C-alpha positions in Angstrom: 19.5 -0.2 -12.3 20.3 -2.9 -14.9 23.1 -5.2 -13.9 25.4 -6.7 -16.5 26.8 -10.1 -15.6 30.4 -9.8 -14.4 30.1 -6.0 -13.7 29.7 -4.2 -10.5 26.8 -1.9 -10.0 27.6 1.8 -10.3 26.9 4.1 -7.4 24.3 6.8 -7.8 27.0 9.5 -8.0 28.8 7.6 -10.8 25.6 7.3 -12.8 24.9 11.1 -12.4 28.5 11.8 -13.3 28.2 9.8 -16.5 25.0 11.5 -17.4 26.4 15.0 -16.9 29.7 14.2 -18.6 27.8 13.1 -21.7 26.5 16.7 -22.0 29.3 18.8 -20.5 32.5 19.0 -22.6 35.4 21.4 -22.2 36.7 23.1 -25.3 39.8 25.3 -25.7 37.6 28.4 -25.7 35.5 27.2 -22.8 37.2 24.5 -20.7 35.6 22.4 -18.0 36.0 23.2 -14.3 35.9 19.8 -12.6 35.4 19.3 -8.9 36.4 16.2 -6.8 35.4 16.1 -3.2 36.8 13.5 -0.8 35.8 13.2 2.8 38.8 15.4 3.9 40.0 17.4 0.9 38.6 19.1 -2.3 40.3 19.3 -5.7 39.5 21.5 -8.7 40.9 21.3 -12.3 40.3 23.4 -15.4 40.4 20.8 -18.3 40.6 21.2 -22.1 38.9 17.9 -23.1 39.7 18.3 -26.8 43.5 18.3 -26.0 43.2 16.1 -22.9 45.1 18.7 -21.0 44.8 20.2 -17.5 45.2 24.0 -17.8 45.0 24.9 -14.1 44.4 23.1 -10.9 44.2 23.7 -7.1 43.5 21.5 -4.1 43.3 21.7 -0.4 46.5 19.6 0.0 48.8 22.0 -1.9 51.3 23.8 0.3 50.3 27.2 -1.3 46.7 26.6 -0.4 47.5 25.1 3.0 49.3 28.3 3.9 46.0 30.2 3.5 44.0 27.7 5.6 43.9 28.5 9.3 43.7 25.7 11.9 40.2 24.6 12.7 38.8 26.3 9.6 35.7 24.6 8.1 35.9 22.4 5.0 33.5 24.8 3.3 35.8 27.7 3.9 38.7 25.6 2.6 36.7 24.9 -0.5 36.2 28.6 -1.0 40.0 29.2 -0.9 40.5 26.4 -3.4 37.9 28.0 -5.7 39.5 31.4 -5.5 43.0 29.8 -6.2 41.9 27.8 -9.2 40.1 30.9 -10.7 43.2 33.0 -10.2 45.4 30.4 -11.9 42.9 30.0 -14.8 42.8 33.8 -15.3 46.6 33.8 -15.4 46.3 31.3 -18.3 43.8 33.7 -20.1 40.7 31.7 -19.3 37.6 33.8 -18.6 34.7 31.4 -19.0 34.4 27.8 -18.1 31.7 25.0 -18.0 31.1 23.8 -14.4 31.3 20.0 -13.9 30.1 19.1 -10.4 30.9 15.5 -11.1 27.7 14.1 -9.8 27.8 15.9 -6.5 24.9 18.1 -5.3 25.4 21.8 -5.9 25.4 22.3 -2.1 28.0 22.8 0.7 31.6 22.6 -0.4 30.9 22.3 -4.1 28.7 25.4 -3.9 31.3 27.3 -1.9 34.0 26.5 -4.4 31.8 27.6 -7.3 30.8 30.8 -5.7 34.4 31.7 -4.8 35.5 31.0 -8.4 32.8 33.3 -9.7 33.8 36.0 -7.2 37.5 35.7 -8.4 36.4 36.4 -12.0 35.5 33.1 -13.7 32.2 33.1 -15.6 30.0 30.1 -15.7 
């Protein structure tokens, strides 16, 4: 990694995210499904990059989603609920196909569970 004087080094995830974001772009006819994963929660947004507008979103901290999550449920199961919810909200907006942006995370675990649940709920990517 090349260091620029006065700048902090980017994490490996941030480098992967930049590389993917240069290729993946959400358009009005095929918006971007972005995933953010923290240590405790997971968030998903359907974004139209040309208008800089979020069309649909869901997260594990919303009260509507929290009502579906049972105590002691795994984070992977919670991610599946978020994926299903964001897909339903996107379909209500008339969105059928999206571009999946995993934001530098491995396609594994919670990210994979969210993506598969969104596919099962009707989103195509």
